[in-house]
C-alpha positions in Angstrom: 16.5 7.8 14.0 18.2 7.7 17.4 18.2 4.6 19.5 17.2 1.4 17.7 16.1 -1.9 19.1 15.7 -5.0 16.9 13.1 -7.7 17.0 15.2 -10.6 15.7 14.0 -13.2 13.2 16.2 -15.8 14.9 17.0 -16.4 18.5 19.7 -14.1 19.9 21.5 -14.2 23.3 22.8 -11.2 25.2 26.6 -10.8 24.8 26.9 -9.7 28.5 24.5 -11.7 30.6 24.0 -14.6 28.1 20.3 -14.5 28.6 18.1 -15.5 25.6 16.6 -16.1 23.2 15.7 -12.4 23.2 12.4 -11.0 21.9 14.1 -7.7 21.4 17.7 -6.6 21.7 19.9 -3.5 21.3 23.2 -3.6 19.3 26.4 -2.2 20.7 29.8 -2.7 19.1 28.1 -5.1 16.7 26.8 -7.5 19.4 23.3 -8.0 20.8 22.5 -6.8 24.3 19.3 -7.5 26.2 17.3 -4.4 27.1 18.3 -4.6 30.8 22.0 -4.7 29.9 21.4 -1.8 27.4 19.7 0.2 30.2 16.4 0.2 28.3 14.6 -2.4 30.4 12.4 0.2 32.0 10.8 1.1 28.7 7.5 -0.3 27.5 6.6 -1.4 24.0 4.1 0.7 22.0 3.1 -1.0 18.7 2.7 1.1 15.6 -0.8 1.9 14.4 -1.9 5.0 16.4 0.1 7.9 15.0 -1.3 10.4 17.6 -0.5 8.2 20.6 3.0 7.4 19.2 3.8 11.1 18.6 2.6 12.2 22.0 4.3 9.3 23.9 7.6 10.2 22.2 7.2 13.9 22.9 6.2 13.4 26.6 9.3 11.4 27.6 13.0 12.0 27.5 14.0 8.6 26.2 12.6 6.3 23.5 13.9 3.8 21.0 12.6 2.8 17.6 11.8 -1.0 17.3 12.5 -2.5 13.9 12.3 -6.0 12.3 13.9 -7.3 9.1 11.6 -7.9 6.2 13.3 -10.6 4.2 11.2 -10.2 1.1 11.8 -6.5 0.9 15.3 -6.8 2.2 15.0 -3.9 4.6 14.2 -3.1 8.3 10.7 -1.9 9.0 9.4 -0.1 12.1 7.3 -2.1 14.4 6.7 0.6 17.1 8.5 2.4 19.9 9.9 1.6 23.3 8.8 4.6 25.5 8.8 5.5 29.2 5.8 4.2 31.0 4.9 7.6 32.5 5.1 9.2 29.0 2.8 6.5 27.6 0.3 7.1 30.4 0.3 10.9 29.7 -0.1 10.3 26.0 -3.0 8.0 26.5 -4.7 10.6 28.8 -4.1 13.3 26.2 -5.5 11.2 23.4 -8.6 10.2 25.4 -9.3 13.9 26.1 -9.6 14.9 22.5 -10.7 11.5 21.0 -14.0 13.0 19.8 -12.4 15.9 18.0 -9.8 13.5 16.3 -12.6 11.1 15.3 -14.5 14.0 13.6 -11.4 15.1 11.9 -10.7 11.6 10.6 -14.3 11.4 9.3 -13.9 14.7 7.5 -10.5 13.6 6.0 -12.1 10.3 4.9 -14.9 12.1 3.1 -12.4 14.4 1.3 -10.3 11.4 0.2 -13.4 9.5 -1.0 -14.6 12.5 -3.0 -11.1 13.0 -4.5 -11.0 9.2 -5.3 -14.4 9.4 -7.0 -13.3 12.4 -9.2 -10.1 10.6 -10.2 -11.8 7.4 -11.0 -14.3 9.2 -13.2 -11.4 11.0 -15.0 -9.6 7.7 -15.5 -12.7 6.1 -16.9 -13.2 9.0 -19.3 -9.5 8.7 -20.4 -9.9 5.0 -21.0 -13.0 5.6 -23.1 -11.1 8.3 -25.1 -8.1 6.0 -25.8 -10.2 2.9 -26.3 -13.6 4.1 -27.7 -14.6 0.5 -28.4 -14.2 -0.6 -24.8 -17.6 -1.2 -23.2 -18.6 1.6 -20.7 -19.0 -0.8 -17.8 -15.7 -2.5 -18.5 -13.9 0.9 -18.7 -15.4 1.8 -15.3 -14.4 -1.5 -13.8 -10.8 -1.1 -15.0 -10.7 2.5 -13.6 -12.0 1.4 -10.2 -9.6 -1.5 -10.0 -6.5 0.5 -11.1 -7.2 3.4 -8.8 -7.7 1.8 -5.4 -5.9 3.9 -2.8 -2.9 2.2 -1.3 -3.0 -0.7 -3.8 0.2 0.2 -5.5 -1.5 -0.4 -8.9 -0.7 1.6 -12.0 -3.6 4.0 -11.4 -2.0 5.1 -8.1 1.4 5.8 -9.6 2.5 9.3 -10.4 2.0 8.6 -14.1 -1.4 7.1 -13.5 -2.6 10.1 -11.4 -1.4 12.3 -14.3 -3.5 10.2 -16.7 -0.4 9.4 -18.7 -1.3 7.5 -21.8 1.3 4.8 -21.2 0.0 4.2 -17.6 -3.7 4.2 -18.7 -2.9 1.7 -21.5 -1.0 -0.5 -19.0 -4.0 -0.6 -16.8 -6.2 -1.7 -19.7 -3.7 -4.2 -20.9 -3.5 -5.8 -17.4 -7.3 -6.1 -17.3 -7.4 -7.8 -20.7 -4.6 -10.1 -19.8 -6.3 -11.3 -16.6 -9.9 -11.4 -17.8 -9.8 -12.1 -21.5 -7.0 -14.7 -21.8 -5.9 -17.9 -20.2 -3.0 -16.0 -18.4 -4.2 -16.6 -14.9 -4.8 -20.3 -15.6 -1.3 -20.6 -16.9 0.1 -19.0 -13.8 -2.0 -21.4 -11.7 -0.5 -24.3 -13.7 3.0 -23.2 -12.9 3.9 -21.5 -16.1 6.5 -18.8 -15.5 5.1 -15.3 -15.6 7.3 -14.1 -18.6 6.4 -17.2 -20.6 2.7 -16.8 -19.9 2.8 -13.2 -20.9 4.5 -14.1 -24.1 1.9 -16.7 -24.9 -1.1 -14.3 -24.5 0.5 -11.2 -26.0 -1.1 -11.6 -29.4 -4.5 -12.1 -27.9 -4.1 -9.0 -25.6 -3.0 -6.9 -28.6 -6.0 -8.1 -30.7 -8.4 -7.0 -28.0 -6.7 -3.6 -27.5 -6.7 -3.0 -31.3 -10.4 -3.8 -31.4 -11.1 -1.4 -28.5 -9.0 1.4 -30.1 -11.3 1.3 -33.1 -14.5 3.4 -33.0 -17.5 1.2 -32.0 -19.7 0.1 -35.0 -23.4 0.5 -35.1 -26.0 -1.7 -36.9 -27.6 -0.4 -40.1 -30.2 2.2 -39.4 -28.8 3.1 -36.0 -26.9 6.3 -35.5 -24.5 7.2 -32.8 -25.8 9.8 -30.4 -29.3 11.2 -29.8 -31.7 11.7 -32.8 -31.8 15.2 -34.3 
C-alpha cells in the first residue's frame, strides 16, 4: 500500500511539534506525526469516488499516500482517498476533462450492459422460485427475485450461491420474504424482541407458507391448468 496516513477518530497530537488535534497524521515508530513533520504537508487531499481521477493523479506524481480511517463496526481501516502532489492533481484533472465525454459514453454503455444482465438474472431467479415453489403467486415470485437480486445490496441473490441459482440460496430468499411480509417478525423486532427469539417464534408460520407454496396450485372444479385444447 505504500505510505499511509490516518484520519483519527479521536484527537491526536504530533509527537514532535505537539500540534493538534490533527485531522490527519502519519505514524512513525508507533507515534503520530503531523503531515508537516512527516514531510507530507505539501500534499493535497483527493477524496475517493472518482476512480479515473485518483488513478491519474497517482500516476502523474512521484509521491502519494493512502488516507484511511478506522471503521469501528467492521473493525477495519477503510480507504478515504489519497494525498497527492498538487501538480499531479492538476494534470490529472486536465486529463480527465479532456476525455470526459468519452468516459461518460463508456459509463452509459457499461450501465446498459449491467442493467440487461441484471434483468436476465432476475428473470432466471423468478423462474427458479416458481419451479421450487409452484404455489407461490407469480407477482410475489417476481417481487422476491427483484428484492433479492439488487446489485450491491449484499442480499442472498447477489451471493455466489444466489447467482448460481443454488436451491438453498433461492429458498433462503423466499424464506426471508415470508418471514418479513407474512408474519409478525418485523413487529417483534420493533418491540425489542431479540432476533433469534423472533425467528424461533415465527418459524412454524414460515414453514407452513413454504410448504403450501411447494405444493402444486389447485384449480376450481371445471377449470383446467393451461390453455384449452
